[in-house]
C-alpha positions in Angstrom: 3.0 -33.5 -30.0 5.0 -33.4 -26.7 4.9 -36.4 -24.3 3.4 -34.6 -22.0 0.0 -36.4 -22.0 -1.2 -36.1 -18.2 -1.4 -33.3 -16.1 -2.6 -32.6 -12.5 -3.6 -28.7 -12.1 -4.0 -27.6 -8.3 -6.3 -24.9 -8.0 -9.9 -24.4 -9.9 -9.8 -20.8 -10.0 -9.7 -18.7 -13.4 -6.0 -19.7 -14.1 -6.5 -23.2 -13.3 -9.3 -23.6 -15.3 -8.1 -21.8 -18.2 -5.1 -24.0 -18.2 -7.4 -27.1 -18.2 -9.1 -26.0 -21.6 -5.9 -24.8 -23.4 -4.1 -28.4 -22.3 -7.4 -30.2 -23.0 -6.9 -28.4 -26.5 -3.7 -29.8 -27.5 -4.4 -33.2 -26.5 -3.3 -33.4 -22.5 -5.3 -35.4 -20.2 -6.1 -33.0 -17.2 -7.4 -33.6 -13.7 -8.4 -30.4 -11.5 -7.9 -30.4 -7.5 -9.8 -27.8 -5.8 -9.6 -27.4 -1.8 -13.4 -26.1 -1.4 -16.0 -29.1 -1.4 -18.4 -26.5 -3.7 -17.1 -24.1 -6.1 -19.3 -21.2 -5.7 -19.7 -17.7 -7.8 -18.0 -15.7 -5.4 -16.1 -12.3 -5.6 -16.7 -9.1 -7.0 -15.8 -7.5 -10.5 -12.7 -8.0 -12.5 -11.7 -6.9 -15.9 -10.6 -8.7 -18.7 -8.0 -7.1 -21.1 -8.4 -7.8 -24.9 -5.2 -9.8 -25.0 -6.9 -12.2 -22.1 -10.3 -12.0 -24.5 -8.1 -13.1 -27.2 -7.1 -16.3 -25.6 -11.0 -16.9 -24.5 -12.1 -16.4 -27.7 -9.9 -18.9 -29.0 -11.4 -21.5 -26.7 -14.6 -20.6 -28.2 -16.2 -18.9 -25.1 -17.0 -15.6 -26.9 -20.7 -16.2 -26.8 -20.6 -16.8 -23.0 -18.5 -13.9 -22.3 -20.8 -11.7 -24.1 -23.6 -12.7 -21.8 -21.7 -12.4 -18.7 -19.5 -9.2 -19.4 -20.2 -6.2 -20.2 -17.6 -4.7 -23.0 -15.7 -1.7 -21.4 -16.1 1.6 -23.6 -13.3 3.9 -21.5 -11.3 4.3 -19.0 -11.2 7.6 -17.1 -8.7 9.0 -14.3 -10.0 11.7 -12.2 -8.8 13.6 -9.3 -10.3 13.7 -6.0 -12.5 16.4 -7.3 -13.8 14.7 -10.1 -11.5 16.6 -12.6 -10.8 14.6 -15.5 -6.7 13.7 -15.8 -7.0 11.0 -18.6 -9.6 9.7 -20.6 -8.8 6.6 -23.5 -11.1 4.3 -25.2 -10.9 0.5 -24.1 -11.4 -2.7 -26.0 -13.2 -2.6 -29.4 -13.8 1.1 -29.1 -9.9 1.8 -29.3 -9.7 -0.5 -32.2 -8.6 -3.8 -30.4 -9.8 -6.8 -32.7 -11.1 -8.2 -28.8 -13.1 -6.6 -26.4 -12.3 -5.8 -22.9 -14.6 -7.0 -20.6 -15.8 -6.1 -17.0 -17.5 -9.0 -15.5 -18.2 -10.7 -11.9 -15.4 -12.8 -10.9 -17.8 -15.9 -9.8 -19.8 -15.6 -12.9 -16.4 -16.0 -15.2 -15.4 -18.8 -13.0 -18.7 -20.4 -13.2 -18.3 -19.8 -17.2 -15.0 -21.5 -17.1 -16.1 -24.4 -14.6 -19.2 -25.3 -16.9 -16.9 -25.2 -20.1 -14.4 -27.6 -18.7 -17.3 -30.0 -17.3 -18.5 -29.9 -20.6 -15.4 -30.5 -22.4 -13.3 -32.6 -20.1 -16.1 -34.3 -18.3 -17.6 -33.9 -15.0 -15.1 -36.4 -13.1 -11.9 -34.0 -14.5 -12.6 -31.5 -11.6 -12.1 -32.9 -8.0 -13.5 -30.6 -5.2 -12.5 -31.5 -1.6 -9.1 -32.1 -2.4 -6.3 -29.8 -0.6 -2.8 -31.0 -1.6 -0.7 -31.9 1.2 2.5 -33.3 -0.6 3.8 -34.5 -3.5 7.0 -36.1 -5.0 8.6 -36.5 -8.2 9.5 -40.1 -9.3 11.4 -40.1 -12.6 8.9 -39.1 -15.6 5.9 -38.8 -13.0 4.8 -36.3 -10.4 2.7 -38.0 -7.6 0.2 -35.8 -5.3 -1.5 -36.3 -2.2 -4.6 -34.6 -1.0 -6.8 -34.7 2.0 -10.0 -33.4 2.5 -9.6 -30.2 4.7 -12.9 -30.2 6.2 -12.9 -33.9 7.6 -8.8 -34.2 7.8 -9.4 -37.3 6.1 -7.3 -38.7 3.1 -8.6 -37.6 -0.2 -6.7 -39.5 -2.9 -3.2 -40.0 -4.3 -2.6 -39.4 -8.1 0.1 -39.3 -10.6 0.7 -37.4 -14.1 3.4 -36.4 -16.3 3.5 -32.8 -14.9 1.6 -30.9 -12.1 0.7 -27.4 -12.4 0.3 -25.2 -9.3 -2.5 -22.7 -9.9 -3.3 -22.6 -6.3 -3.1 -18.5 -5.6 -1.3 -16.4 -3.7 -0.7 -18.8 -0.6 0.4 -21.5 -3.0 1.4 -24.8 -0.9 3.5 -25.9 -3.9 5.5 -22.2 -4.0 5.9 -22.4 -0.2 7.7 -26.0 -0.7 10.0 -24.4 -3.0 10.4 -20.8 -1.0 9.8 -22.2 2.3 11.3 -19.1 4.2 9.4 -16.7 1.9 6.6 -15.6 4.5 3.5 -14.3 4.4 2.3 -11.8 1.3 4.0 -8.1 1.2 1.4 -5.6 2.6 1.2 -2.5 0.8 0.0 -0.4 3.5 -3.2 0.0 1.6 -6.5 -1.5 2.3 -9.2 -2.2 -0.4 -13.0 -2.3 0.4 -15.0 -3.8 -2.1 -18.8 -4.0 -3.1 -21.4 -4.0 -5.8 -24.4 -1.7 -5.9 -27.2 -1.3 -8.6 -27.4 2.2 -9.5 -28.2 4.5 -12.3 -25.5 4.6 -14.9 -22.6 6.9 -15.0 -20.8 8.3 -18.0 -21.5 6.2 -21.0 -22.9 3.4 -18.9 -19.8 1.0 -19.9 -17.1 3.5 -18.1 -14.4 2.3 -16.0 -13.5 5.3 -13.8 -10.4 5.8 -11.2 -10.8 8.9 -9.0 -8.0 10.2 -6.5 -4.1 9.3 -6.0 -2.2 6.7 -4.1 -3.8 7.2 -0.6 -6.9 7.4 -1.2 -8.7 6.0 -4.4 -12.3 5.2 -5.7 -12.6 2.6 -8.8 -16.0 1.8 -10.3 -17.2 -0.1 -13.6 -20.4 -1.9 -14.4 -20.4 -5.2 -14.6 -23.6 -6.7 -15.8 -24.9 -6.9 -19.1 -28.5 -8.0 -17.8 -28.7 -4.8 -15.6 -27.8 -2.4 -18.7 -30.7 -4.1 -20.5 -32.9 -2.5 -18.1 -31.4 1.0 -18.1 -29.5 0.4 -15.1 -25.8 -0.4 -14.1 -24.5 -3.2 -11.4 -21.3 -1.3 -10.5 -18.6 -2.8 -8.9 -16.6 -0.6 -6.9 -13.4 -0.4 -4.8 -12.4 2.1 -2.2 -8.8 2.4 -1.0 -6.9 3.8 1.8 -3.5 4.1 3.1 -3.6 2.7 6.8 0.0 2.1 7.7 2.7 -0.6 7.5 1.4 -3.3 10.0 -0.8 -6.0 8.3 -3.0 -7.9 10.8 -3.6 -11.7 10.5 -5.0 -12.4 7.4 -7.8 -14.5 8.9 -9.6 -11.0 9.6 -9.7 -10.4 5.9 -12.6 -11.1 3.1 -15.3 -10.3 5.8 -17.8 -8.0 5.8 -17.1 -4.9 7.5 -18.9 -1.5 8.8 -18.8 1.0 6.3 -18.0 3.6 8.7 -14.8 2.2 8.9 -13.8 3.8 5.5 -17.2 5.8 4.2 -16.6 9.1 5.8 -13.4 9.7 4.2 -15.4 9.7 1.1 -18.0 11.9 2.1 -17.3 14.8 -0.1 -16.5 12.6 -3.4 -20.2 13.5 -5.5 -18.6 14.5 -8.8 -21.9 15.2 -10.2 -22.0 12.6 -12.6 -21.1 9.9 -10.0 -22.2 10.2 -6.4 -19.4 8.0 -4.6 -21.1 8.5 -0.9 -24.3 7.4 -2.2 -22.9 4.2 -4.1 -21.3 3.3 -0.9 -24.4 3.7 1.1 -26.7 1.9 -0.7 -24.1 -1.4 -1.1 -25.7 -4.1 1.4 -22.6 -5.8 1.8 -18.4 -4.6 1.7 -15.6 -6.6 2.1 -12.2 -5.8 2.9 -9.1 -6.9 1.5 -5.1 -6.1 2.3 -3.7 -5.2 -1.1 -0.8 -7.3 -1.0 1.8 -9.1 -3.4 5.1 -10.7 -3.2 8.4 -10.4 -4.3 9.4 -12.0 -8.1 10.9 -15.3 -7.4 13.9 -16.7 -9.9 12.2 -19.8 -11.1 8.8 -21.1 -11.2 9.8 -24.6 -12.8 11.4 -27.4 -10.8 11.5 -30.5 -13.2 8.0 -31.4 -13.9 6.2 -29.2 -11.4 5.8 -25.3 -12.0 4.0 -22.4 -10.8 1.2 -20.2 -12.4 -0.9 -17.3 -12.1 -1.0 -15.6 -8.6 1.0 -18.9 -7.1 3.6 -17.6 -9.7 3.5 -13.8 -9.8 0.5 -12.2 -7.2 0.3 -8.7 -8.1 -1.6 -5.6 -6.7 -4.7 -5.0 -8.2 -3.6 -2.2 -10.6 -3.7 -1.7 -14.6 -6.7 -4.4 -14.5 -4.1 -7.1 -15.0 -4.4 -9.8 -12.5 -6.6 -12.3 -14.0 -5.7 -11.2 -17.5 -2.0 -12.5 -16.8 -2.9 -15.8 -15.2 -5.1 -16.4 -18.4 -1.7 -15.5 -20.9 0.3 -18.0 -18.5 -2.3 -20.8 -19.4 -1.9 -20.0 -23.0 2.0 -20.1 -23.3 2.2 -22.9 -21.3 -0.3 -24.9 -23.6 1.9 -23.6 -26.6 5.0 -25.0 -25.0 3.6 -28.3 -24.1 2.3 -28.8 -27.6 5.7 -27.4 -29.2 8.4 -29.1 -26.8 9.0 -32.6 -27.3 10.3 -33.0 -23.7 8.2 -32.1 -20.5 10.7 -30.4 -18.6 11.7 -28.6 -21.5 8.2 -27.6 -22.5 8.1 -26.2 -18.8 11.1 -24.3 -18.7 10.4 -22.7 -21.8 6.8 -21.6 -20.2 8.9 -20.1 -17.7 11.2 -18.3 -19.7 8.6 -16.5 -21.8 6.5 -15.5 -18.8 8.6 -15.0 -15.6 10.4 -11.8 -16.9 7.5 -10.0 -18.3 5.1 -10.8 -15.3 8.0 -10.2 -12.4 8.2 -6.5 -14.7 4.6 -5.9 -14.0 4.9 -7.0 -10.3 7.5 -4.3 -9.9 5.6 -1.4 -12.0 2.6 -2.1 -10.0 4.2 -1.0 -6.8 4.9 2.3 -8.4 1.2 2.7 -9.2 1.6 1.1 -13.0 -0.4 3.6 -15.4 -2.5 5.1 -12.4 0.9 7.2 -11.2 -0.7 9.8 -13.6 -3.3 10.5 -10.6 -0.5 10.5 -8.3 1.7 13.3 -10.3 -1.6 15.6 -10.2 -2.1 15.1 -6.7 1.4 16.1 -5.9 1.6 18.9 -8.4 -2.1 20.2 -8.1 -3.3 18.9 -4.5 -5.9 21.4 -4.6 -7.1 20.6 -8.3 -6.5 22.8 -11.5 -8.2 24.9 -13.7 -6.1 23.9 -17.0 -4.8 20.1 -17.0 -2.1 21.5 -19.6 -0.5 23.6 -16.6 0.2 20.2 -14.4 0.7 17.5 -16.7 1.1 17.5 -20.7 -0.8 15.0 -23.0 2.7 13.9 -24.2 3.4 12.8 -20.6 0.1 11.2 -20.1 0.0 9.4 -23.4 3.5 8.0 -22.8 2.8 6.5 -19.4 -0.5 4.8 -20.7 1.7 3.4 -23.8 4.2 2.1 -21.8 2.0 0.3 -19.7 0.2 -1.5 -22.4 3.5 -2.4 -24.1 4.8 -3.8 -20.5 1.3 -5.9 -19.8 1.4 -7.2 -23.1 -1.7 -5.2 -24.8 -0.4 -2.7 -26.7 -3.0 -2.7 -29.7 -0.7 -2.5 -32.8 1.3 -5.6 -31.6 -1.6 -7.6 -30.3 -3.8 -7.0 -33.4 -0.9 -8.4 -35.7 -0.8 -11.6 -33.9 
């Protein structure tokens, strides 16, 4: 067992909470520090790929996931006319040993938070603690926290190691990379909402329509709605708007749907009515599609980065939350196996830095969704026969290459 017996985790999101559960399991005493006063079930839908579900299943969370998440049956890419480009089974339907889940991000976070409090104790989670500074002295890291709302000092804590899971605007990353600046804007904006509607396709389908400059994604996220014969559909409308990113204080706010809805007015595919879905949504929020350049190091002595603090990526390939969960798994394994704290953190970085950097770069080229762009460029007016536009071999090659890159190639994962 490693000498790393105590850890401070900065950030109570999905990555931070799974890290706490994994470290607790290998005998580390963990405390989590979250800036907000109250952790709430915020956000919209996300996908958990089978390799991430494997990690959560090993933590004994499979029953909770079944209650909160909907197992994704299939993924389908279509063009802007709703013509099918690529379709593949997903999760258990595709022969994986674990499901792929579509789930509300906030419900997943609450599920993980409850597990942390049950297993580590209520006092393991410190809310209203915003990291202001930290130092390494010998074999300890000491971190100082303020209450962001009041400005008062919230406490000082020490541990053998500190894990920064504090997101794309990570204070710890900024300390080590002070000249990095704001996240890199893709020129694309996402508008997101959740709407109860009639089921489409199998009722457990995930679809992506359009191409790089205009895209629509939809998938159901609620098993309780499915039991009633309905679908709670998470959807994302995406448009290219230009290179200039406005102040990020304007993001994640409720907006007027007229800002983007007219662009999708003709997107009624018969099996999915995009304009109707947008129209029937009460609250729509907008986000910039941003990431950061990969960095050469995450680990600095007894401090390391994890999740979006380490490798923020475009939401392409259903991969962001899943990669944070894989980080947590790799970190706990390294700490359990390595006799030295700093060596354990370096081993974790060595395992995860290059693969995630490759995903960041590949997602900038649209990841597996590049097939939609290829078809748009080759057949902007649609097609009679898909085979005249792109071959099955080309489509399958792109899909399989991304699965291997992102670590969820079926044969490899099932054999672990």
